[in-house]
C-alpha positions in Angstrom: 0.0 0.0 0.0 1.3 3.5 -0.9 0.1 6.1 1.5 1.9 9.1 -0.1 3.6 9.6 -3.5 5.2 12.9 -4.0 6.1 13.5 -7.7 8.4 16.2 -9.2 7.2 18.7 -11.7 7.4 17.7 -15.4 9.6 20.7 -16.2 12.6 18.5 -15.7 11.5 16.2 -18.5 13.1 18.5 -21.1 16.6 17.7 -19.8 18.5 14.8 -21.3 19.5 13.6 -17.9 17.8 14.5 -14.6 18.4 13.2 -11.1 16.1 12.3 -8.2 16.3 11.3 -4.6 13.7 8.7 -3.8 12.9 7.9 -0.1 11.1 4.6 0.5 9.6 3.9 3.9 8.0 0.9 5.3 9.1 -2.7 5.7 11.9 -2.4 3.2 15.0 -3.7 5.0 16.0 -7.4 5.1 13.4 -8.3 2.5 15.5 -8.1 -0.7 14.4 -4.5 -1.5 17.8 -3.1 -2.4 18.6 -6.0 -4.9 15.2 -5.4 -6.5 16.1 -1.7 -6.9 19.5 -2.6 -8.2 18.1 -5.0 -10.8 15.4 -2.5 -12.0 17.7 0.4 -12.1 20.1 -1.5 -14.3 17.2 -2.6 -16.6 16.2 1.1 -16.8 19.9 2.0 -17.6 20.2 4.4 -14.7 23.2 5.3 -12.6 23.3 6.1 -8.9 23.1 4.2 -5.6 20.7 2.6 -3.2 21.4 2.1 0.6 19.7 1.4 3.9 19.5 4.0 6.5 17.6 4.5 9.7 14.6 5.9 7.9 14.2 3.0 5.4 15.8 2.9 1.9 17.3 5.8 0.0 17.6 5.7 -3.8 19.7 8.4 -5.5 19.5 8.0 -9.3 20.3 9.9 -12.5 19.1 9.3 -16.1 16.4 10.2 -18.5 13.2 11.3 -16.7 11.0 8.6 -18.4 13.3 5.9 -17.2 13.2 7.3 -13.6 9.4 7.2 -13.8 9.6 3.7 -15.1 11.9 2.7 -12.2 9.3 4.0 -9.6 6.4 2.3 -11.4 8.1 -1.0 -11.6 9.3 -0.8 -8.1 5.7 -0.5 -6.9 4.6 -3.4 -9.1 7.5 -5.7 -8.4 8.4 -5.1 -4.8 9.7 -8.2 -2.9 7.0 -10.4 -1.4 7.9 -9.6 2.2 8.2 -5.9 1.7 5.5 -3.3 2.5 5.8 0.2 1.1 4.0 2.8 3.2 5.4 6.0 1.5 7.6 7.0 -1.5 8.8 10.6 -1.5 10.7 11.9 -4.5 12.5 15.1 -5.2 14.7 16.5 -7.9 18.4 16.9 -7.1 21.4 18.2 -9.0 22.8 15.6 -11.4 26.3 16.5 -10.3 25.6 15.0 -6.8 25.4 11.5 -8.4 29.0 10.5 -8.7 28.5 6.9 -9.7 28.9 6.0 -13.4 26.7 2.9 -13.0 24.2 1.8 -10.4 25.5 0.4 -7.1 24.4 -0.8 -3.7 26.4 1.2 -1.2 26.9 0.7 2.6 24.2 1.4 5.1 24.0 4.7 6.8 23.2 5.2 10.5 21.0 7.9 12.1 17.8 8.4 13.9 15.8 5.2 13.4 12.4 5.4 11.7 12.5 2.0 9.9 10.5 -1.2 10.4 11.4 -4.8 11.1 9.9 -7.6 9.0 8.2 -10.4 10.7 9.7 -13.9 10.6 8.6 -15.6 7.4 8.0 -19.3 6.4 10.4 -21.1 4.1 9.9 -19.9 0.6 9.4 -22.4 -2.3 12.9 -21.8 -3.7 14.7 -22.5 -0.4 12.5 -25.6 0.3 13.4 -26.9 -3.1 17.1 -26.5 -2.5 16.8 -28.1 1.0 15.2 -31.2 -0.6 17.4 -31.3 -3.7 20.4 -33.7 -3.5 22.3 -31.7 -6.1 22.1 -28.5 -4.0 24.7 -27.4 -1.5 21.8 -26.7 0.9 20.6 -30.3 0.7 19.1 -31.2 4.1 20.5 -28.1 5.8 18.0 -27.2 8.5 18.6 -23.4 8.3 18.4 -22.6 4.6 17.0 -19.2 3.9 17.1 -16.2 1.6 15.8 -12.6 1.5 12.3 -13.9 0.9 12.1 -16.1 4.0 13.6 -17.0 7.4 14.1 -15.4 10.7 13.8 -11.6 11.2 12.3 -10.4 14.5 13.4 -13.5 16.4 17.2 -12.9 15.8 17.5 -9.1 15.7 19.3 -7.2 18.5 19.2 -3.7 17.0 18.8 -1.9 13.7 19.7 -1.3 10.9 18.9 -5.0 10.1 22.5 -6.0 9.3 24.1 -9.3 10.1 26.3 -7.8 12.8 23.2 -6.7 14.6 21.7 -10.2 14.7 22.4 -13.5 16.5 24.1 -14.6 13.2 27.0 -12.3 13.9 29.0 -15.2 15.5 28.8 -17.2 12.2 31.5 -16.1 9.7 30.4 -16.7 6.1 32.3 -19.3 4.1 33.6 -18.0 0.7 30.7 -19.4 -1.3 28.0 -17.9 1.0 30.0 -14.7 1.1 29.9 -14.5 -2.7 26.2 -15.0 -2.7 25.7 -12.5 0.1 27.5 -9.8 -1.8 26.1 -10.5 -5.3 23.2 -8.0 -5.9 21.6 -10.4 -8.4 21.6 -13.3 -6.1 18.5 -14.2 -4.0 20.6 -14.2 -0.9 22.1 -10.8 -1.3 22.3 -9.4 2.2 20.1 -12.1 3.6 21.4 -11.6 7.1 20.8 -15.2 8.3 22.3 -16.8 5.2 24.6 -19.7 5.9 25.3 -23.3 4.9 26.3 -26.5 6.6 30.0 -25.4 6.4 29.6 -22.0 8.1 26.2 -21.7 9.7 24.3 -22.9 12.8 24.2 -26.6 13.6 21.6 -28.7 15.2 22.1 -31.7 17.5 20.1 -34.3 19.4 20.6 -35.0 23.1 18.8 -37.0 25.8 17.0 -35.2 28.5 18.7 -37.4 31.2 22.2 -36.5 29.9 23.0 -40.0 28.8 24.6 -40.7 25.4 22.4 -41.5 22.5 22.1 -45.1 21.5 24.1 -46.3 18.5 20.9 -46.6 16.5 20.1 -42.8 16.9 23.7 -41.6 16.8 24.1 -43.2 13.4 21.2 -41.2 11.9 21.1 -37.6 10.8 19.6 -35.4 13.4 16.3 -34.8 11.7 15.9 -38.5 10.8 16.5 -39.4 14.4 13.8 -37.1 15.5 11.4 -38.6 13.0 12.2 -42.0 14.4 11.7 -40.9 17.9 8.3 -39.4 17.1 7.3 -42.6 15.4 8.1 -44.7 18.4 6.1 -42.5 20.8 8.7 -40.1 22.4 8.2 -36.5 23.4 10.9 -34.3 21.7 11.6 -30.7 22.5 12.5 -28.9 19.2 14.1 -25.6 19.1 12.6 -23.7 16.2 12.4 -20.1 15.0 10.9 -18.1 17.8 10.9 -20.6 20.6 11.2 -24.2 21.7 8.2 -26.6 21.1 7.2 -29.9 22.5 6.4 -32.5 19.8 4.9 -36.0 19.7 2.8 -38.3 17.5 -0.7 -36.8 17.3 -2.2 -40.3 16.6 -0.7 -41.9 19.8 -3.2 -41.3 22.6 -0.8 -42.6 25.3 1.9 -40.1 24.4 -0.5 -37.2 23.9 -1.9 -37.8 27.4 1.5 -38.2 28.8 2.4 -34.8 27.4 -0.7 -33.3 29.0 0.1 -34.8 32.4 3.8 -33.7 32.3 3.0 -30.2 31.0 0.0 -29.8 33.5 -2.2 -28.8 30.6 -5.5 -30.6 31.4 -7.8 -29.7 28.5 -6.5 -26.8 26.4 -6.2 -28.0 22.8 -2.9 -28.8 21.3 -1.8 -27.4 18.0 -0.8 -29.7 15.1 1.8 -29.5 12.4 1.5 -31.5 9.2 3.8 -32.2 6.3 1.3 -30.9 3.8 -2.4 -30.4 3.4 -3.0 -33.9 2.1 -2.1 -35.2 5.6 -4.8 -33.2 7.3 -7.5 -33.5 4.6 -8.8 -36.8 6.0 -9.5 -35.1 9.3 -10.5 -31.6 8.6 -12.4 -29.4 6.1 -10.2 -26.8 4.4 -11.7 -23.8 2.6 -9.8 -21.7 0.0 -9.4 -18.9 2.5 -8.0 -21.3 5.1 -5.6 -22.9 2.6 -4.4 -19.4 1.7 -3.6 -18.6 5.3 -1.9 -21.9 5.9 0.3 -21.5 2.9 1.1 -17.8 3.4 4.5 -16.5 4.5 3.0 -15.9 8.0 2.1 -19.7 8.2 -0.1 -19.3 11.3 -2.0 -21.9 13.2 -5.4 -22.0 11.5 -8.5 -23.4 13.3 -10.1 -26.0 11.0 -13.4 -27.9 11.4 -13.0 -31.6 12.0 -14.9 -33.7 9.5 -18.1 -35.5 10.6 -18.4 -39.2 11.5 -20.9 -41.6 10.1 -23.7 -40.2 12.1 -23.0 -36.5 11.2 -21.7 -35.5 14.6 -18.4 -33.7 14.9 -15.7 -36.1 15.9 -14.1 -35.2 19.2 -11.7 -38.1 19.2 -11.3 -41.8 19.2 -11.3 -44.5 21.8 -9.6 -47.6 20.4 -11.7 -48.6 17.4 -14.8 -46.5 18.4 -15.7 -42.9 17.6 -16.4 -40.5 20.5 -18.6 -37.6 19.4 -18.9 -34.2 21.1 -22.1 -35.2 23.0 -20.0 -37.8 24.8 -21.6 -40.8 23.1 -19.4 -43.6 21.8 -20.4 -45.4 18.6 -19.6 -49.0 18.0 -18.8 -48.4 14.4 -15.5 -50.1 13.6 -13.0 -47.8 12.0 -10.5 -49.1 9.4 -7.5 -50.7 11.1 -4.6 -48.3 11.2 -1.5 -49.1 9.3 1.7 -50.0 11.2 4.0 -47.2 11.8 5.8 -46.4 8.5 8.3 -43.9 7.3 6.9 -43.9 3.8 4.3 -41.6 2.4 0.8 -42.9 1.7 0.5 -44.4 -1.8 -3.1 -43.4 -2.2 -4.9 -40.0 -2.0 -7.6 -39.6 0.6 -11.0 -40.4 -0.9 -13.6 -37.7 -1.4 -16.2 -39.3 0.9 -16.5 -36.9 3.9 -17.7 -39.4 6.5 -15.0 -42.0 6.8 -11.3 -42.1 7.5 -9.2 -43.7 4.6 -7.8 -47.0 5.5 -4.3 -45.5 5.3 -5.0 -42.9 7.9 -4.5 -43.4 11.6 -7.2 -42.0 14.0 -6.2 -39.0 16.0 -5.6 -39.1 19.7 -8.8 -38.5 21.8 -7.2 -35.9 24.0 -5.8 -33.5 21.3 -8.7 -31.0 21.6 -11.2 -32.3 24.1 -14.9 -31.6 23.3 -14.0 -29.2 20.4 -15.0 -29.6 16.8 -11.9 -27.8 15.5 -8.2 -28.5 15.3 -5.4 -25.9 15.3 -3.2 -26.8 12.3 -0.1 -25.3 10.8 2.3 -26.2 8.1 6.1 -26.5 8.5 7.6 -23.0 8.4 11.4 -23.7 8.7 13.6 -26.2 6.8 14.1 -28.0 10.1 10.4 -28.7 10.4 10.1 -29.7 6.8 12.9 -32.2 7.1 11.4 -33.7 10.3 8.0 -34.1 8.7 9.2 -35.2 5.3 8.8 -38.9 6.2 5.9 -38.5 8.6 2.5 -39.4 7.1 0.5 -38.2 10.2 0.1 -35.0 12.2 2.3 -34.3 15.1 1.5 -32.2 18.2 3.7 -29.1 18.2 2.9 -27.1 21.3 4.8 -24.4 23.2 7.8 -25.6 25.2 6.8 -24.4 28.6 5.1 -25.3 31.7 1.4 -24.3 31.8 1.0 -20.5 31.9 4.7 -19.8 31.7 6.4 -18.2 28.6 7.8 -20.5 25.9 11.5 -21.4 26.5 14.0 -19.9 24.0 17.3 -20.7 25.6 19.0 -24.1 25.5 20.0 -24.2 29.1 16.6 -22.9 30.3 14.9 -25.5 28.2 17.0 -28.3 29.8 16.0 -27.0 33.2 12.3 -26.4 32.5 11.5 -29.2 30.1 13.8 -31.9 31.2 11.0 -33.8 33.0 8.5 -33.3 30.1 10.6 -34.2 27.0 12.8 -37.3 26.7 14.9 -35.8 23.9 16.0 -32.4 22.8 16.7 -31.2 19.3 18.7 -28.0 19.8 20.8 -25.7 17.8 23.3 -22.9 18.3 21.6 -19.9 16.7 20.3 -17.8 19.6 16.7 -16.8 19.7 16.9 -13.2 20.7 13.1 -12.4 20.8 10.5 -15.0 21.9 7.8 -15.2 19.2 4.9 -17.5 19.7 2.9 -19.0 16.8 0.0 -16.9 15.6 -3.5 -18.3 15.7 -6.3 -17.3 13.3 -9.6 -18.6 12.0 -11.8 -17.8 9.1 -15.2 -16.3 9.7 -17.5 -15.6 6.7 -14.5 -15.8 4.4 -12.3 -13.3 6.4 -9.4 -13.8 8.8 -10.1 -13.4 12.5 -6.9 -13.1 14.4 -6.9 -14.7 17.9 -3.2 -14.4 18.6 -0.9 -12.0 16.7 2.7 -13.1 16.8 5.0 -15.0 14.5 4.5 -14.0 10.8 2.5 -10.8 11.7 4.4 -8.9 14.4 6.0 -6.5 14.4 4.7 -5.4 11.0 3.4 -1.8 11.6 -0.2 -0.9 11.4 -0.9 2.4 9.6 -2.8 4.9 11.6 -5.8 6.6 10.0 -5.8 10.2 8.8 -5.2 12.8 11.5 -2.8 10.8 13.6 0.4 11.8 11.7 1.5 14.6 14.0 1.2 12.6 17.2 4.1 12.5 19.6 5.7 9.1 20.4 3.2 7.1 22.5 3.7 4.0 24.6 0.5 2.0 25.3 0.9 -0.6 28.0 -2.0 -3.0 27.1 -3.8 -5.2 29.6 -3.1 -8.1 31.9 -4.2 -11.1 29.9 -3.0 -11.9 26.3 -0.8 -8.9 26.8 0.8 -6.8 24.2 2.2 -3.2 24.2 2.2 -0.7 21.4 4.6 2.0 20.2 3.1 4.7 18.1 4.8 7.4 16.1 4.6 9.3 12.9 1.3 7.8 11.7 2.1 4.1 12.5 1.5 1.7 15.3 4.0 -1.1 16.2 2.0 -3.6 18.1 4.2 -6.2 19.9 3.8 -9.9 19.5 1.6 -11.8 22.0 3.4 -11.8 25.4 1.1 -14.0 27.5 -0.6 -13.4 30.8 1.2 -11.0 33.2 -0.3 -12.7 36.2 2.7 -15.1 35.8 5.8 -13.5 37.2 8.0 -15.0 34.5 5.7 -13.7 31.8 5.8 -10.2 33.3 9.6 -10.3 33.4 9.5 -11.3 29.7 7.1 -8.4 29.0 9.5 -5.9 30.5 12.5 -7.4 28.6 10.6 -7.2 25.3 9.5 -3.6 26.0 13.1 -2.5 26.6 14.2 -4.3 23.4 11.5 -2.7 21.3 12.3 0.8 22.6 15.9 0.2 21.8 15.2 -1.3 18.3 12.9 1.5 17.3 14.8 4.2 19.4 11.4 5.1 20.8 11.3 7.6 23.6 7.7 8.1 24.6 6.3 11.6 25.3 3.0 10.2 26.7 2.1 6.8 28.3 -1.3 5.1 28.1 -2.5 2.4 30.5 -5.6 0.5 31.5 -7.8 2.0 34.3 -7.5 -1.2 36.4 -5.2 -0.2 39.3 -4.0 -3.8 39.9 -2.9 -4.6 36.3 0.9 -5.1 36.4 1.1 -3.3 33.0 -0.8 -0.3 34.6 1.5 -0.3 37.6 4.6 -0.4 35.3 3.1 2.4 33.2 2.7 4.6 36.3 6.3 3.8 37.3 7.7 4.7 33.9 5.6 7.9 33.8 6.9 8.9 37.3 10.5 8.1 36.6 10.5 10.0 33.3 8.2 12.8 34.3 5.7 11.9 31.6 1.9 12.4 31.4 -0.1 9.2 31.8 -3.6 8.7 30.6 -5.8 6.0 32.1 -7.9 4.4 29.3 -11.2 2.6 30.0 -10.8 -1.0 29.0 -13.8 -1.3 26.6 -13.3 2.0 25.0 -9.8 0.7 24.0 -11.4 -2.4 22.5 -13.7 -0.3 20.3 -10.9 2.2 19.3 -8.6 -0.6 18.2 -11.2 -1.8 15.7 -11.8 1.7 14.6 -8.1 2.1 13.8 -8.0 -1.1 11.9 -10.9 0.0 9.7 -9.2 3.4 9.0 -11.7 5.7 10.7 -10.1 9.1 10.8 -9.2 10.9 14.1 -12.2 13.2 13.8 -14.7 10.4 12.8 -18.3 10.7 13.9 -19.2 8.5 16.9 -19.9 4.9 16.5 -22.0 2.5 18.6 -19.5 0.1 20.2 -20.5 -3.3 21.5 -17.7 -4.6 23.8 -18.3 -8.0 25.2 -15.7 -9.7 27.3 -14.9 -11.3 30.7 -14.0 -8.2 32.8 -12.8 -4.7 32.4 -12.5 -1.9 34.9 -15.3 0.7 34.3 -14.9 4.4 34.7 -17.4 4.2 37.6 -15.0 1.9 39.5 -17.1 -1.2 38.9 -16.5 -4.2 36.8 -17.9 -4.1 33.2 -18.0 -6.7 30.5 -21.2 -6.4 28.4 -21.2 -2.8 27.2 -23.0 -0.7 24.6 -21.0 2.5 24.1 -21.2 5.6 22.0 -17.6 6.3 21.2 -15.2 8.3 19.1 -11.4 8.4 19.7 -11.7 11.0 22.5 -14.8 10.2 24.3 -16.9 7.2 25.4 -20.4 7.1 26.9 -21.9 4.0 28.4 -25.5 3.9 27.1 -26.6 0.3 27.9 -25.1 -2.8 29.4 -25.7 -6.3 30.6 -27.4 -6.7 34.0 -24.7 -6.7 36.7 -24.6 -10.0 38.6 -22.4 -10.8 41.7 -19.2 -12.6 41.1 -19.2 -15.0 44.1 -15.7 -15.1 45.5 -14.4 -12.5 43.1 -11.7 -14.0 40.9 -12.7 -17.5 42.2 -15.9 -17.2 40.1 -13.8 -17.2 36.9 -12.2 -20.5 38.0 -15.4 -22.2 39.3 -18.3 -21.5 36.9 -21.0 -22.9 39.1 -20.7 -19.8 41.3 -21.9 -17.7 38.3 -24.8 -20.1 37.8 -25.9 -19.8 41.4 -25.7 -16.0 41.3 -27.7 -15.9 38.1 -30.4 -18.2 39.4 -30.7 -16.4 42.7 -31.1 -13.1 40.7 -33.7 -14.7 38.3 -35.7 -16.9 40.6 -34.5 -17.1 44.2 -33.9 -20.4 46.0 -37.5 -21.0 47.0 -38.9 -20.7 43.5 -36.0 -22.6 42.1 -36.5 -25.6 44.3 -40.3 -25.6 44.0 -40.2 -25.5 40.2 -37.0 -27.3 39.4 -35.9 -29.2 42.5 -35.8 -32.4 40.6 -32.9 -31.2 38.4 -29.5 -32.6 39.0 -28.2 -29.0 38.7 -30.3 -27.8 41.6 -29.3 -30.8 43.7 -25.7 -30.0 43.0 -26.2 -26.3 44.1 -28.0 -27.5 47.2 -24.8 -29.3 48.3 -22.8 -26.1 48.1 -22.2 -23.9 51.2 -25.4 -21.9 50.6 -25.4 -20.1 53.9 -22.0 -18.5 53.1 -23.0 -17.9 49.5 -26.2 -16.1 50.4 -24.4 -14.0 53.0 -21.9 -13.0 50.3 -24.8 -12.1 48.0 -26.6 -10.1 50.7 -23.5 -8.2 51.9 -21.5 -8.0 48.7 -18.5 -9.5 50.6 -15.9 -10.6 48.1 -18.7 -10.6 45.5 -18.5 -7.5 43.3 -21.2 -6.9 40.7 -20.1 -7.3 37.1 -21.9 -6.7 33.8 -19.8 -9.5 32.4 -20.8 -11.3 29.2 -18.1 -13.9 29.8 -19.5 -14.8 33.2 -23.0 -15.2 31.7 -21.5 -17.8 29.3 -19.8 -19.5 32.2 -23.1 -19.7 34.1 -25.0 -21.2 31.2 -22.2 -23.7 30.4 -22.1 -24.8 34.1 -25.9 -25.1 34.2 -25.9 -27.7 31.4 -22.9 -29.6 32.9 -19.9 -28.1 31.0 -16.9 -27.2 33.2 -19.3 -26.9 36.2 -16.7 -27.4 39.0 -13.7 -25.8 37.5 -12.0 -24.7 34.3 -8.4 -25.4 33.2 -8.0 -22.6 30.7 -9.6 -19.2 30.1 -13.0 -19.3 28.4 -13.2 -23.1 28.4 -16.9 -23.3 29.3 -17.9 -20.8 26.7 -15.7 -22.5 24.0 -17.1 -25.9 24.7 -20.7 -24.6 24.9 -20.3 -23.1 21.4 -18.7 -26.3 20.2 -21.8 -28.3 20.7 -23.8 -26.3 18.2 -24.4 -27.8 14.7 -26.1 -26.0 11.8 -29.3 -28.0 12.5 -29.3 -26.7 16.0 -29.5 -23.1 14.8 -33.0 -23.7 13.6 -34.2 -23.8 17.2 -36.3 -21.0 18.8 -34.2 -18.4 20.7 -34.5 -18.0 24.4 -36.2 -14.8 25.6 -34.2 -12.0 27.1 -35.5 -8.8 28.6 -34.6 -5.1 28.4 -35.0 -3.4 31.8 -34.5 0.3 32.5 -32.2 2.0 35.0 -33.3 5.5 34.7 -32.8 6.3 31.0 -30.3 3.5 30.6 -31.4 0.1 29.1 -30.2 -3.0 30.9 -30.1 -6.4 29.0 -31.3 -9.0 31.4 -31.1 -12.8 31.2 -33.8 -13.4 33.8 -36.5 -14.7 31.5 -34.0 -17.0 29.7 -33.3 -19.0 32.9 -36.8 -20.4 33.4 -36.9 -21.6 29.8 -33.5 -23.2 30.0 -34.3 -25.0 33.2 -37.6 -26.3 31.7 -35.7 -27.6 28.7 -33.3 -29.4 31.1 -36.4 -31.0 32.9 -37.8 -32.4 29.7 -34.5 -33.7 28.3 -33.9 -31.3 25.5 -30.5 -32.0 24.0 -27.7 -29.9 25.4 -26.7 -28.8 21.9 -30.2 -27.4 21.3 -30.1 -25.5 24.7 -26.7 -24.1 23.7 -28.1 -22.9 20.3 -31.2 -21.4 21.9 -29.0 -19.4 24.3 -26.7 -18.1 21.6 -29.6 -17.2 19.3 -31.6 -15.5 22.1 -28.6 -13.5 23.3 -27.7 -12.4 19.7 -31.3 -11.3 19.0 -31.4 -9.3 22.2 -28.0 -7.7 21.5 -29.0 -6.8 18.0 -32.4 -5.5 19.0 -31.0 -3.2 21.7 -28.1 -2.1 19.4 -30.5 -1.2 16.6 -32.7 0.8 18.9 -29.7 2.7 20.3 -28.2 3.3 16.9 -31.4 4.7 15.4 -32.2 6.8 18.4 -28.7 8.3 18.3 -28.6 8.6 14.5 -25.5 6.3 14.3 -24.8 4.3 11.2 -21.7 2.3 12.2 -21.5 -0.5 14.9 -18.2 -1.9 16.1 -18.1 -5.4 17.6 -15.1 -6.2 19.8 -14.0 -7.9 23.0 -13.0 -11.5 23.6 -16.6 -12.9 23.7 -17.0 -11.9 20.0 -14.4 -14.6 19.2 -17.5 -16.8 19.5 -18.3 -17.5 15.9 -22.0 -18.3 16.4 -22.7 -15.2 18.4 -20.6 -12.9 16.1 -22.2 -14.0 12.9 -25.8 -13.9 14.3 -25.3 -10.3 15.7 -23.5 -9.1 12.5 -26.2 -10.5 10.2 -29.1 -9.0 12.2 -27.5 -5.6 12.4 -26.7 -5.6 8.7 -30.3 -6.5 8.0 -31.2 -3.3 9.8 -29.1 -1.2 7.4 -26.2 -0.7 9.8 -22.5 -0.9 8.9 -20.8 -3.5 11.1 -17.0 -3.3 11.7 -15.2 -6.2 13.4 -11.5 -6.8 14.0 -9.6 -9.0 11.5 -5.8 -8.2 11.7 -5.8 -7.3 15.4 -7.3 -9.6 18.1 -10.8 -8.7 19.4 -9.5 -10.0 22.8 -7.1 -8.1 25.1 -4.3 -8.6 22.6 -5.7 -5.5 20.8 -6.1 -3.3 23.8 -2.8 -1.5 23.5 -3.6 -0.3 19.9 -6.8 1.2 21.1 -5.2 2.8 24.2 -2.6 4.5 22.0 -5.2 5.9 19.5 -7.3 7.3 22.3 -4.3 9.0 23.9 -3.2 10.6 20.6 -6.7 12.0 20.0 -6.9 13.4 23.5 -3.4 14.7 23.5 -3.7 16.5 20.2 -7.1 17.9 21.2 -5.6 19.2 24.5 -2.5 20.6 22.7 -4.6 22.5 20.2 -6.5 24.4 23.0 
């Protein structure tokens, strides 16, 4: 995308030779940009130079004006695949200042840094071909790369992005690699990580217990040994691009469960990696949009729908030769017997029949993604992964190498210490990972990408800020507590960090601070203003206050849900002076500007201001944070609000749910409800989902990962279930403010439980009823306030059923609906919204 193109006057066209200085900004370093300029300039028979500097790429060129025009036009059309041009600025200069007689690539210049860093990129087709070609000098080299692929953010220490400023600095190039590195017409010209088996990083295999390898393994090449270990049911820690992963055979239930037990990851789904899409086709449906994402340079984890079993239910897993469906039933249908473990590829293509597994395909482990109809799948994105999977005809688990809730390991010694009792073998290498970069996670909703976690492949590619933000001072936005990111803003662009985890974990908070310091150094970013969430106990907020105090900087506290809406506004390019929108922010919890807990909000917002005009009915969170871990507490609070204990037992006392609640310490619970002791009121949409999930028996006692109940509740719903009648909700009034209440829904839900309505139908009726109530209230508010645009954000809108239903109903009412795509709707997008709000307020204040 070209945001600004400044052209010279045509008066210079009358000269035989003219000269121009062409400034190119954007992601233009480390992506093969200078060689492209060099090649095109020579084709256009121009003389001059091109070089990197702190602002991007500078082209100084002399020749006939039409040829200079031709250079610029071709540069825009033929820019390297990983580059992203944001601006091209061109001005006439004196021909005498161009001293070169031909066109050259000259050394990089230093200066005040205003450039960008390219994200890490998956192996390009050319490098993969060389890695697999016995005639290539890169044959079976696990670190083959060029300017179109390979590590970027994960290895950089500072900019400009030159080899000396990366973790490749310790590897001296051999003569052959040096020749390619310095040849402007070679694909590896100034590819900073370039190396070969003679001069580059090396990988090795070791046992976790420190004992020597057996002769059988020692005699194999490293990647072949790993393949053999995965075949025989071992857990292997593999050092990759941005971190260390734990891998095992995804078709071996015993080893997958062993990995869960050792990692203390009870239910959260594992990601899979497959050699190619043919391997996953028997298990999952793949749309064109999903294929495009899987095969893109970003190579994220993509959530794919599992195929149906013989009875049309989603397959949740397999128990021996029986199929277990998401409703928990087990069919006696015998699956085709699996083939013995084999290192050869399948000789037949999977059949087109969607309801059976081909006889050459092994059933997946039951515990990969418990109770979910989707699998997170990615393709190999480094030569190392390609080589390991080359002879594997089945998916493997590839999950973050960490203990539950801790950051992913990136250091060899740290991995040995942290993962030594999880993995039995380690595949390590000697190229340092400077920056931890987790795998990105996306899904496709209505044909468009929805980003759930923005990291490898996407960060730190800058996000352009809309019109009006260009003159902003440098801003540091601290983000939130969960799914944390921070954001640096300057000169019309936002640099949103990669996903950094949950700051409740001390190690994650330490990693957050380390990454923040690195980014500020990389981008030489000295903030003039700091933005932070209003929640006083967020560690990111506390750090923001400390930084503001230490540096004597102004700090703005930004309301959580306003930031959610503003982030989506930025992504959709709404200018700084845009008219207000109606923002629907649904999530678990956020600190309100009235010092209460919010989470189901209808807001009239622009970048400067935010007015709460409606919300979900506040319900007590029994035990505070304990209610997020024990969902039945939310069910009890909801039912006491809707019915009271006496009516509940009279009408529904025969229900197992009511009997379960009767066995809880009701005296203490009722006292907490009456007095508010450790039971703050919260208008949380997330807690409502928890309450409904627990009511129907999903994650009632406890959850093992954030949002588990809501995710599993949505997972039950099939297209047929969406034909059910929606549950009723009510719109109450609190003065002039509407309150969306679930009170009438509860009686209907309990009656359905009494008569044995399938849980999937109950889940669908709840989703449909809530969506209808949200859309109705939003439509009324938008029409009353003469608003035409509605923004949907917050983690609850990652629920595909709810999102689509609300979006479609609002669009049917003639409203324009904006939802996040590139930036997560969850708290991973908060920092972007915080920064935008602060810029708008700061510029408004400065102009007064």
